[in-house]
All heavy atoms as an XYZ file, in Angstrom:
720
protein
N      -7.282    -31.412      6.074
C      -7.755    -32.719      6.522
C      -6.557    -33.602      6.872
O      -6.648    -34.712      7.264
C      -8.717    -33.395      5.574
C      -9.993    -32.782      5.381
S     -11.312    -33.444      4.517
C     -11.122    -35.150      4.394
N      -5.320    -32.932      6.817
C      -4.167    -33.654      7.317
C      -4.180    -33.949      8.781
O      -3.506    -34.927      9.261
C      -2.890    -32.844      7.037
C      -2.537    -32.723      5.536
C      -1.376    -31.773      5.402
C      -2.159    -34.111      4.957
N      -5.028    -33.210      9.488
C      -5.197    -33.461     10.980
C      -5.926    -34.607     11.344
O      -6.172    -34.917     12.524
C      -5.775    -32.068     11.586
C      -4.850    -30.900     11.432
C      -4.967    -30.183     10.091
O      -5.816    -30.656      9.255
O      -4.322    -29.195     10.002
N      -6.548    -35.388     10.326
C      -7.374    -36.537     10.669
C      -6.611    -37.662     11.042
O      -7.287    -38.776     11.545
C      -8.184    -36.843      9.326
C      -9.095    -35.699      9.004
C      -9.746    -36.088      7.698
C     -10.060    -35.344     10.087
N      -5.264    -37.794     10.859
C      -4.545    -38.927     11.410
C      -4.880    -40.259     10.849
O      -5.113    -40.342      9.581
N      -5.061    -41.297     11.691
C      -5.523    -42.613     11.269
C      -6.795    -42.637     10.587
O      -7.035    -43.631      9.771
C      -5.441    -43.537     12.453
C      -4.115    -43.683     13.089
O      -3.030    -43.432     12.414
N      -4.066    -44.065     14.343
N      -7.654    -41.628     10.707
C      -8.970    -41.717     10.080
C      -8.870    -41.050      8.673
O      -9.981    -41.021      7.998
C      -9.941    -40.975     10.845
C     -10.055    -41.636     12.277
N     -10.624    -42.818     12.603
C      -9.651    -41.159     13.564
C     -10.517    -43.090     13.825
N      -9.858    -42.046     14.426
N      -7.820    -40.520      8.251
C      -7.733    -39.714      7.068
C      -8.136    -40.439      5.836
O      -9.034    -39.968      5.059
C      -6.432    -39.229      6.797
O      -6.275    -38.322      5.829
N      -7.715    -41.677      5.645
C      -8.093    -42.408      4.338
C      -9.579    -42.715      4.232
O     -10.245    -42.455      3.243
C      -7.149    -43.777      4.272
C      -7.475    -44.519      3.017
C      -6.547    -45.716      2.930
C      -6.903    -46.469      1.648
N      -6.105    -47.624      1.471
N     -10.140    -43.212      5.467
C     -11.541    -43.554      5.335
C     -12.370    -42.218      5.274
O     -13.271    -42.312      4.443
C     -11.837    -44.175      6.740
C     -13.308    -44.456      6.946
C     -13.587    -45.045      8.424
C     -14.935    -45.215      8.708
N     -15.226    -45.679     10.064
N     -12.091    -41.130      5.806
C     -12.817    -39.916      5.749
C     -12.754    -39.312      4.379
O     -13.705    -38.850      3.867
C     -12.521    -38.995      6.891
C     -12.898    -39.537      8.259
C     -12.309    -38.485      9.321
C     -14.415    -39.512      8.340
N     -11.527    -39.440      3.707
C     -11.416    -38.878      2.332
C     -12.334    -39.691      1.421
O     -12.910    -39.121      0.553
C     -10.013    -38.922      1.871
C      -9.205    -37.772      2.326
N      -8.581    -37.537      3.613
C      -8.868    -36.559      1.719
C      -7.983    -36.422      3.692
N      -8.120    -35.683      2.502
N     -12.230    -41.047      1.526
C     -13.078    -41.906      0.618
C     -14.531    -41.620      0.880
O     -15.315    -41.738     -0.017
C     -12.618    -43.318      0.922
C     -11.344    -43.783      0.486
C     -10.982    -45.170      0.821
O     -11.227    -45.552      1.908
N     -10.237    -45.711     -0.103
N     -14.885    -41.247      2.007
C     -16.344    -41.073      2.336
C     -16.879    -39.800      1.695
O     -18.140    -39.682      1.594
C     -16.646    -40.921      3.871
O     -16.153    -39.852      4.458
N     -16.096    -38.854      1.193
C     -16.586    -37.592      0.711
C     -17.109    -37.844     -0.762
O     -18.033    -37.134     -1.113
C     -15.443    -36.617      0.649
C     -15.034    -36.215      2.123
C     -15.868    -35.335     -0.158
C     -13.775    -35.338      2.236
N     -16.528    -38.694     -1.523
C     -16.890    -38.935     -2.891
C     -18.334    -39.166     -3.091
O     -19.017    -38.480     -3.959
C     -15.996    -40.081     -3.658
N     -18.971    -40.054     -2.371
C     -20.369    -40.215     -2.681
C     -21.259    -38.986     -2.334
O     -22.267    -38.730     -3.005
C     -20.832    -41.354     -1.700
C     -19.541    -42.138     -1.339
C     -18.382    -41.050     -1.483
N     -20.850    -38.245     -1.404
C     -21.472    -37.019     -1.066
C     -21.392    -36.015     -2.206
O     -22.377    -35.284     -2.604
C     -21.032    -36.431      0.319
C     -21.150    -37.217      1.453
C     -20.406    -36.553      2.594
C     -22.615    -37.398      1.754
N     -20.192    -35.964     -2.752
C     -19.903    -34.975     -3.946
C     -20.819    -35.561     -5.169
O     -21.363    -34.615     -5.787
C     -18.395    -35.000     -4.357
C     -17.633    -34.294     -3.158
C     -18.198    -34.309     -5.713
C     -16.063    -34.388     -3.414
N     -20.862    -36.722     -5.405
C     -21.559    -37.258     -6.434
C     -23.151    -36.983     -6.367
O     -23.835    -36.938     -7.445
C     -21.473    -38.836     -6.581
C     -20.036    -39.084     -7.073
O     -19.436    -38.400     -7.830
N     -19.624    -40.308     -6.796
N     -23.556    -36.623     -5.154
C     -24.995    -36.218     -5.029
C     -25.199    -34.852     -5.106
O     -26.379    -34.373     -5.052
C     -25.592    -36.831     -3.695
C     -25.572    -38.321     -3.638
C     -25.847    -38.792     -2.196
O     -26.375    -38.041     -1.434
N     -25.635    -40.004     -1.978
N     -24.261    -33.976     -5.255
C     -24.473    -32.581     -5.350
C     -24.597    -32.119     -6.672
O     -24.349    -32.813     -7.783
C     -23.134    -31.914     -4.646
O     -21.996    -32.026     -5.589
C     -22.923    -32.307     -3.270
N     -24.702    -30.734     -6.795
C     -24.721    -30.038     -8.103
C     -23.263    -29.453     -8.508
O     -23.262    -28.706     -9.438
C     -25.730    -28.765     -8.177
C     -27.120    -29.377     -8.084
O     -27.501    -30.497     -8.634
N     -28.019    -28.638     -7.534
N     -22.330    -29.866     -7.783
C     -20.901    -29.462     -8.094
C     -20.631    -29.817     -9.559
O     -20.810    -30.955     -9.978
C     -19.953    -29.905     -7.134
C     -20.215    -29.533     -5.780
C     -18.534    -29.758     -7.627
C     -19.423    -30.174     -4.703
N     -20.154    -29.047    -10.361
C     -19.756    -29.333    -11.755
C     -18.465    -29.996    -11.841
O     -18.389    -31.042    -12.520
C     -19.746    -27.939    -12.556
C     -20.994    -27.290    -12.755
O     -22.104    -27.967    -12.874
O     -21.027    -26.150    -12.719
N     -17.409    -29.385    -11.323
C     -16.064    -30.123    -11.428
C     -15.292    -29.929    -10.101
O     -15.336    -29.075     -9.306
C     -15.223    -29.357    -12.465
C     -15.835    -29.457    -13.820
C     -15.579    -30.855    -14.375
C     -16.123    -30.921    -15.843
N     -16.184    -32.310    -16.398
N     -14.566    -31.038     -9.810
C     -13.697    -31.146     -8.634
C     -12.287    -31.220     -9.062
O     -11.873    -31.998     -9.801
C     -14.071    -32.343     -7.787
C     -13.178    -32.403     -6.582
C     -15.634    -32.236     -7.295
N     -11.461    -30.338     -8.570
C      -9.987    -30.252     -8.765
C      -9.294    -30.603     -7.432
O      -9.723    -29.970     -6.410
C      -9.401    -28.893     -9.390
C     -10.071    -28.620    -10.696
C     -11.404    -28.092    -10.792
C      -9.438    -28.819    -11.859
C     -12.045    -27.812    -11.954
C      -9.999    -28.495    -13.073
C     -11.257    -28.033    -13.137
N      -8.324    -31.397     -7.405
C      -7.682    -31.784     -6.189
C      -6.218    -31.679     -6.209
O      -5.634    -31.593     -7.320
C      -8.113    -33.180     -5.890
C      -9.526    -33.372     -5.588
C      -7.473    -34.293     -6.673
N      -5.581    -31.572     -5.038
C      -4.174    -31.578     -5.032
C      -3.837    -32.391     -3.618
O      -4.417    -32.300     -2.673
C      -3.519    -30.197     -4.871
C      -2.017    -30.282     -4.577
C      -1.388    -28.835     -4.219
C      -0.021    -28.964     -4.056
N       0.436    -29.644     -2.758
N      -2.813    -33.300     -3.818
C      -2.454    -34.060     -2.697
C      -2.710    -35.565     -2.666
O      -3.533    -35.968     -3.448
N      -1.929    -36.286     -1.920
C      -1.948    -37.775     -1.892
C      -3.368    -38.179     -1.477
O      -4.009    -39.058     -2.146
C      -0.904    -38.135     -1.065
C      -0.820    -39.768     -0.881
C       0.287    -40.096      0.177
C       0.100    -41.631      0.566
N       1.073    -41.873      1.611
N      -3.883    -37.765     -0.411
C      -5.210    -38.198      0.031
C      -6.405    -37.765     -0.833
O      -7.380    -38.301     -0.919
C      -5.457    -37.855      1.505
C      -4.641    -38.557      2.458
S      -5.136    -40.306      2.463
C      -3.884    -40.994      3.643
N      -6.175    -36.692     -1.512
C      -7.180    -36.049     -2.216
C      -7.443    -36.860     -3.477
O      -8.608    -36.881     -3.988
C      -6.883    -34.664     -2.741
N      -6.472    -37.573     -3.929
C      -6.692    -38.628     -5.035
C      -7.710    -39.601     -4.602
O      -8.412    -40.157     -5.528
C      -5.290    -39.239     -5.514
O      -4.866    -39.930     -4.488
N      -7.780    -39.945     -3.340
C      -8.840    -40.909     -2.924
C     -10.274    -40.366     -3.210
O     -11.184    -41.094     -3.479
C      -8.704    -41.193     -1.399
C      -7.404    -41.930     -1.008
C      -7.250    -41.943      0.527
C      -7.383    -43.249     -1.644
N     -10.286    -39.073     -3.153
C     -11.605    -38.401     -3.464
C     -11.710    -38.378     -4.979
O     -12.877    -38.826     -5.499
C     -11.755    -36.931     -2.858
C     -12.976    -36.309     -3.297
C     -11.512    -36.879     -1.445
N     -10.832    -37.887     -5.581
C     -10.979    -37.741     -7.102
C     -11.250    -39.115     -7.812
O     -12.084    -39.158     -8.671
C      -9.619    -37.243     -7.601
C      -9.615    -36.723     -8.975
C     -10.234    -35.546     -9.366
C      -9.127    -37.621     -9.978
C     -10.208    -35.077    -10.597
C      -9.062    -37.087    -11.302
C      -9.675    -35.737    -11.513
N     -10.585    -40.146     -7.257
C     -10.786    -41.462     -7.963
C     -12.090    -42.051     -7.869
O     -12.514    -42.905     -8.581
C      -9.687    -42.535     -7.504
C      -8.293    -42.159     -7.947
O      -8.124    -41.429     -8.837
O      -7.247    -42.643     -7.292
N     -12.854    -41.495     -6.807
C     -14.197    -42.109     -6.608
C     -15.284    -41.177     -6.847
O     -16.495    -41.525     -6.469
C     -14.086    -42.491     -5.145
C     -13.276    -43.751     -4.827
O     -13.551    -44.863     -5.362
N     -12.376    -43.526     -4.054
N     -15.098    -40.079     -7.422
C     -16.222    -39.214     -7.927
C     -16.463    -39.549     -9.359
O     -15.754    -40.166     -9.977
C     -15.897    -37.697     -7.742
C     -14.799    -37.268     -8.546
C     -15.825    -37.407     -6.319
C     -14.544    -35.787     -8.551
N     -17.831    -39.297     -9.718
C     -18.114    -39.555    -11.032
C     -17.266    -38.888    -12.072
O     -16.813    -37.758    -11.849
C     -19.720    -39.163    -11.343
O     -19.825    -37.784    -11.331
N     -17.123    -39.494    -13.254
C     -16.193    -38.992    -14.281
C     -16.610    -37.714    -14.745
O     -15.880    -36.737    -15.186
C     -16.039    -39.944    -15.465
C     -15.243    -41.255    -15.140
C     -15.064    -42.094    -16.204
C     -14.252    -43.359    -15.699
N     -13.914    -44.205    -16.918
N     -17.959    -37.456    -14.837
C     -18.412    -36.183    -15.153
C     -18.143    -35.016    -14.352
O     -17.981    -33.925    -14.775
C     -19.975    -36.209    -15.326
N     -17.805    -35.279    -13.157
C     -17.491    -34.236    -12.027
C     -15.941    -34.102    -11.847
O     -15.491    -33.101    -11.229
C     -18.075    -34.524    -10.616
C     -19.631    -34.458    -10.594
C     -20.132    -34.651     -9.257
C     -21.569    -34.685     -9.176
N     -22.170    -33.246     -9.402
N     -15.110    -34.868    -12.559
C     -13.710    -34.832    -12.384
C     -13.208    -33.743    -13.274
O     -13.246    -33.644    -14.431
C     -13.095    -36.121    -12.867
C     -13.281    -37.220    -11.813
C     -12.606    -38.537    -12.285
N     -13.107    -39.581    -11.689
C     -12.802    -40.884    -12.041
N     -12.071    -41.059    -13.028
N     -13.207    -41.772    -11.275
N     -12.480    -32.768    -12.564
C     -11.664    -31.647    -13.222
C     -10.353    -32.274    -13.523
O     -10.173    -32.982    -14.516
N      -9.294    -32.038    -12.603
C      -8.044    -32.810    -12.879
C      -7.311    -32.618    -11.454
O      -7.722    -31.821    -10.635
C      -7.289    -32.065    -13.895
C      -6.823    -30.571    -13.827
C      -6.087    -30.118    -15.020
N      -5.418    -28.976    -14.612
C      -5.685    -27.794    -15.218
N      -6.596    -27.558    -16.096
N      -4.914    -26.762    -14.865
N      -6.185    -33.378    -11.446
C      -5.296    -33.346    -10.265
C      -4.248    -32.256    -10.524
O      -3.603    -32.281    -11.638
C      -4.713    -34.685    -10.135
C      -3.754    -34.680     -8.930
C      -5.742    -35.884     -9.897
N      -4.151    -31.357     -9.605
C      -3.126    -30.336     -9.713
C      -1.920    -30.720     -8.803
O      -2.245    -31.274     -7.666
C      -3.668    -29.109     -9.288
C      -4.988    -28.611    -10.100
C      -5.606    -27.380     -9.380
C      -4.520    -28.309    -11.509
N      -0.762    -30.495     -9.233
C       0.374    -31.070     -8.455
C       1.242    -30.080     -7.750
O       2.064    -30.359     -6.861
C       1.397    -31.826     -9.458
C       0.565    -33.064     -9.985
C       0.055    -33.096    -11.246
C       0.581    -34.131     -9.292
C      -0.514    -34.176    -11.718
C      -0.052    -35.406     -9.753
C      -0.615    -35.404    -11.001
N       1.099    -28.700     -8.026
C       2.017    -27.781     -7.402
C       1.203    -26.307     -7.416
O       0.258    -26.208     -7.910
C       3.373    -27.722     -8.018
C       3.225    -27.398     -9.574
O       2.559    -26.480     -9.909
N       3.928    -28.147    -10.277
N       1.835    -25.483     -6.730
C       1.355    -24.259     -6.529
C       1.052    -23.458     -7.778
O       0.181    -22.849     -8.008
C       2.235    -23.323     -5.517
C       1.805    -21.982     -5.196
C       2.718    -21.190     -4.222
C       2.356    -19.838     -4.022
N       3.238    -19.046     -3.150
N       2.107    -23.498     -8.674
C       1.981    -22.748     -9.973
C       0.889    -23.297    -10.715
O       0.075    -22.548    -11.395
C       3.220    -22.787    -10.637
O       3.581    -24.072    -11.007
N       0.614    -24.612    -10.716
C      -0.587    -25.157    -11.489
C      -1.862    -24.678    -10.926
O      -2.894    -24.362    -11.607
C      -0.502    -26.733    -11.508
C       0.380    -27.364    -12.356
C       0.284    -28.917    -12.353
O      -0.114    -29.380    -11.383
N       0.549    -29.421    -13.562
N      -1.866    -24.580     -9.556
C      -3.118    -24.122     -8.918
C      -3.545    -22.633     -9.271
O      -4.521    -22.257     -9.628
C      -3.036    -24.257     -7.369
C      -2.965    -25.825     -7.125
C      -4.183    -23.582     -6.683
C      -2.539    -26.077     -5.590
N      -2.434    -21.799     -9.165
C      -2.606    -20.419     -9.496
C      -3.028    -20.239    -10.966
O      -3.896    -19.482    -11.255
C      -1.373    -19.558     -9.047
C      -1.249    -19.616     -7.543
C      -1.380    -18.227     -9.707
C       0.052    -19.067     -7.107
N      -2.305    -20.975    -11.856
C      -2.645    -20.879    -13.293
C      -3.999    -21.301    -13.597
O      -4.631    -20.678    -14.351
C      -1.665    -21.796    -14.069
C      -1.929    -21.774    -15.608
C      -0.916    -22.651    -16.355
O       0.189    -22.889    -15.855
O      -1.318    -22.981    -17.397
N      -4.499    -22.394    -13.039
C      -5.892    -22.749    -13.090
C      -6.835    -21.752    -12.658
O      -7.854    -21.309    -13.460
C      -6.162    -24.013    -12.419
C      -7.657    -24.362    -12.121
C      -8.425    -24.714    -13.118
C      -8.193    -24.060    -10.894
C      -9.763    -24.954    -12.994
C      -9.559    -24.265    -10.709
C     -10.318    -24.691    -11.737
N      -6.642    -21.088    -11.491
C      -7.627    -20.106    -11.011
C      -7.566    -18.852    -11.922
O      -8.678    -18.274    -12.125
C      -7.103    -19.886     -9.578
C      -7.572    -21.016     -8.633
C      -7.954    -18.679     -9.064
C      -6.983    -20.930     -7.235
N      -6.361    -18.477    -12.246
C      -6.336    -17.148    -13.156
C      -6.789    -17.432    -14.517
O      -7.436    -16.591    -15.124
C      -4.908    -16.791    -13.143
C      -4.479    -16.163    -11.762
C      -3.104    -15.481    -11.911
C      -2.830    -14.753    -10.594
N      -1.316    -14.226    -10.611
N      -6.610    -18.641    -15.194
C      -6.918    -18.798    -16.565
C      -8.245    -19.577    -16.792
O      -8.817    -19.444    -17.850
C      -5.702    -19.491    -17.211
C      -4.573    -18.642    -17.277
C      -3.406    -19.314    -18.097
C      -2.188    -18.351    -18.166
N      -1.075    -18.926    -18.799
N      -8.613    -20.525    -15.941
C      -9.692    -21.529    -16.265
C     -11.051    -21.052    -15.575
O     -12.078    -21.621    -15.970
C      -9.325    -22.859    -15.930
C      -8.149    -23.468    -16.845
O      -7.997    -22.927    -17.966
O      -7.478    -24.265    -16.196
N     -11.004    -20.090    -14.667
C     -12.360    -19.774    -14.083
C     -12.876    -18.649    -14.932
O     -12.135    -17.677    -15.329
C     -12.059    -19.333    -12.522
C     -11.714    -20.366    -11.601
C     -11.541    -19.802    -10.149
C     -12.734    -21.468    -11.534
N     -14.218    -18.557    -14.878
C     -14.914    -17.555    -15.672
C     -15.769    -16.791    -14.821
O     -16.082    -17.096    -13.519
C     -15.909    -18.316    -16.787
C     -15.052    -19.067    -17.670
O     -14.167    -18.690    -18.346
N     -15.299    -20.322    -17.848
N     -16.162    -15.642    -15.353
C     -17.096    -14.848    -14.577
C     -18.223    -15.650    -14.089
O     -18.762    -16.468    -14.851
C     -17.578    -13.604    -15.450
C     -16.541    -12.566    -15.596
O     -15.576    -12.535    -14.778
N     -16.608    -11.693    -16.546
N     -18.770    -15.494    -12.973
C     -20.011    -16.136    -12.407
C     -19.646    -17.486    -11.920
O     -20.523    -18.310    -11.515
C     -21.180    -16.124    -13.289
C     -21.622    -14.698    -13.520
O     -21.762    -13.874    -12.646
N     -21.958    -14.326    -14.785
N     -18.374    -18.080    -12.059
C     -17.952    -19.336    -11.482
C     -17.822    -19.045     -9.958
O     -17.414    -18.100     -9.527
C     -16.656    -19.811    -12.171
C     -16.717    -20.307    -13.542
O     -17.973    -20.483    -13.969
O     -15.702    -20.520    -14.074
N     -17.981    -20.175     -9.296
C     -17.714    -20.310     -7.883
C     -16.598    -21.110     -7.654
O     -16.483    -22.202     -8.147
C     -18.998    -20.797     -7.108
C     -20.119    -19.791     -7.047
C     -21.229    -19.828     -7.973
C     -20.236    -18.808     -5.996
C     -22.226    -18.943     -8.031
C     -21.391    -17.929     -6.024
C     -22.291    -18.019     -6.901
O     -23.353    -17.190     -7.044
N     -15.807    -20.718     -6.760
C     -14.644    -21.516     -6.315
C     -14.679    -21.692     -4.846
O     -14.715    -20.756     -4.017
C     -13.333    -20.820     -6.728
C     -11.995    -21.363     -6.244
C     -11.847    -22.700     -6.868
C     -10.876    -20.480     -6.537
N     -14.651    -23.038     -4.386
C     -14.503    -23.326     -2.964
C     -13.312    -24.027     -2.789
O     -12.858    -24.883     -3.477
C     -15.730    -24.205     -2.493
C     -15.633    -24.381     -1.054
S     -16.628    -25.679     -0.395
C     -15.341    -27.043     -0.342
N     -12.413    -23.566     -1.879
C     -11.210    -24.173     -1.542
C     -11.307    -24.810     -0.162
O     -11.743    -24.089      0.872
C     -10.080    -23.137     -1.549
C      -9.926    -22.535     -2.969
C      -8.743    -23.726     -0.964
C      -8.963    -21.506     -3.003
N     -10.994    -26.036     -0.151
C     -10.933    -26.911      1.202
C      -9.552    -27.428      1.319
O      -9.180    -28.166      0.416
C     -12.004    -27.889      1.188
C     -11.961    -28.921      2.296
C     -11.865    -28.254      3.727
C     -11.627    -29.168      4.861
N     -10.234    -29.008      5.382
N      -8.833    -26.945      2.242
C      -7.433    -27.560      2.447
C      -7.057    -27.487      3.951
O      -7.573    -26.712      4.750
C      -6.494    -26.666      1.654
N      -6.237    -28.283      4.325
C      -5.595    -28.283      5.662
C      -4.680    -27.108      5.825
O      -3.939    -26.725      4.751
C      -4.872    -29.631      5.840
O      -4.155    -29.524      7.118
N      -4.599    -26.524      6.858
C      -3.618    -25.442      7.112
C      -2.142    -25.920      6.833
O      -1.375    -25.175      6.378
C      -3.743    -24.881      8.532
C      -4.802    -23.976      8.717
C      -4.896    -23.512     10.270
C      -4.786    -22.673      7.792
N      -1.979    -27.116      7.114
C      -0.622    -27.712      6.975
C      -0.161    -27.661      5.469
O       0.976    -27.812      5.288
C      -0.526    -29.110      7.584
N      -1.026    -27.606      4.517
C      -0.639    -27.637      3.167
C      -0.150    -26.240      2.624
O       0.400    -26.189      1.655
C      -1.921    -27.898      2.236
O      -2.833    -26.928      2.343
C      -2.469    -29.221      2.668
N      -0.437    -25.176      3.448
C       0.030    -23.843      3.110
C      -0.889    -23.228      1.994
O      -0.536    -22.240      1.468
N      -2.082    -23.827      1.768
C      -2.937    -23.271      0.838
C      -3.465    -21.908      1.198
O      -3.814    -21.077      0.321
C      -4.136    -24.291      0.655
C      -4.560    -24.443     -0.729
C      -4.220    -25.599     -1.467
C      -5.421    -23.540     -1.449
C      -4.598    -25.870     -2.800
C      -5.821    -23.649     -2.719
C      -5.405    -24.855     -3.306
N      -3.477    -21.617      2.465
C      -3.927    -20.317      2.787
C      -3.028    -19.182      2.270
O      -3.593    -18.110      1.864
C      -3.963    -20.194      4.356
C      -2.746    -20.463      5.153
O      -1.912    -21.353      4.649
N      -2.502    -19.904      6.266
N      -1.746    -19.509      2.097
C      -0.899    -18.566      1.420
C      -1.224    -18.298     -0.060
O      -1.156    -17.268     -0.625
C       0.601    -19.018      1.629
C       0.965    -18.873      3.085
O       0.622    -17.972      3.693
N       1.755    -19.823      3.497
N      -1.538    -19.431     -0.707
C      -2.037    -19.318     -2.130
C      -3.210    -18.329     -2.206
O      -3.361    -17.479     -3.012
C      -2.244    -20.762     -2.681
C      -0.931    -21.485     -2.775
C      -2.983    -20.544     -4.132
C      -1.252    -22.971     -3.276
N      -4.111    -18.514     -1.284
C      -5.383    -17.757     -1.409
C      -5.115    -16.332     -1.042
O      -5.552    -15.433     -1.745
C      -6.416    -18.334     -0.381
C      -7.628    -17.407     -0.265
C      -6.922    -19.707     -0.672
N      -4.160    -16.056     -0.096
C      -3.759    -14.614      0.180
C      -3.110    -14.072     -1.056
O      -3.302    -12.901     -1.297
C      -2.815    -14.744      1.445
C      -3.504    -14.865      2.711
C      -2.551    -14.797      3.819
C      -3.239    -15.242      5.159
N      -2.270    -15.308      6.277
N      -2.275    -14.771     -1.658
C      -1.552    -14.262     -2.829
C      -2.640    -13.969     -4.024
O      -2.482    -12.814     -4.595
C      -0.586    -15.312     -3.496
C       0.604    -15.428     -2.689
O       0.977    -14.575     -1.970
N       1.306    -16.465     -2.697
N      -3.541    -14.760     -4.169
C      -4.595    -14.546     -5.245
C      -5.446    -13.253     -4.869
O      -5.869    -12.498     -5.745
C      -5.372    -15.694     -5.362
C      -4.819    -16.909     -5.946
C      -5.670    -18.090     -5.858
C      -4.557    -16.593     -7.532
N      -5.602    -13.140     -3.581
C      -6.410    -11.932     -3.175
C      -5.606    -10.651     -2.984
O      -6.085     -9.563     -2.647
C      -7.154    -12.251     -1.785
C      -8.183    -13.328     -1.890
C      -8.568    -13.700     -0.390
C      -9.591    -12.852      0.163
N     -10.175    -13.542      1.445
N      -4.342    -10.784     -3.236
C      -3.452     -9.685     -3.280
C      -3.106     -9.181     -1.838
O      -2.653     -8.081     -1.545
N      -3.106    -10.207     -0.892
C      -2.902     -9.842      0.637
C      -1.401    -10.089      0.955
O      -1.197     -9.860      2.089
C      -3.815    -10.662      1.454
C      -5.313    -10.351      1.251
C      -6.108    -11.324      2.088
C      -5.635     -8.875      1.521
N      -0.606    -10.729      0.063
C       0.735    -11.014      0.398
C       1.616    -10.251     -0.556
O       1.318    -10.026     -1.679
C       1.065    -12.507      0.242
C       0.843    -13.249      1.492
O       0.590    -12.742      2.532
N       0.927    -14.552      1.458
């Protein structure tokens, strides 16, 4: 969502009410603008803020359980696609 430019803040903030209406259990975020989402979702849905690649990988490897679903949404500019490739053993 880094590609949103001047609309980034407003659009990030608009996501929280939508998340609050879903069956999503926990939301984990990384990034400056992602905190706008995190701060506005219900406390019950807040996972935690992750600050770097190693925290993300550690979370995925240690905190996810069988039958958990993981959805990753990130801008290509964040390099998150490389983290996903590493986790899948593609790099």
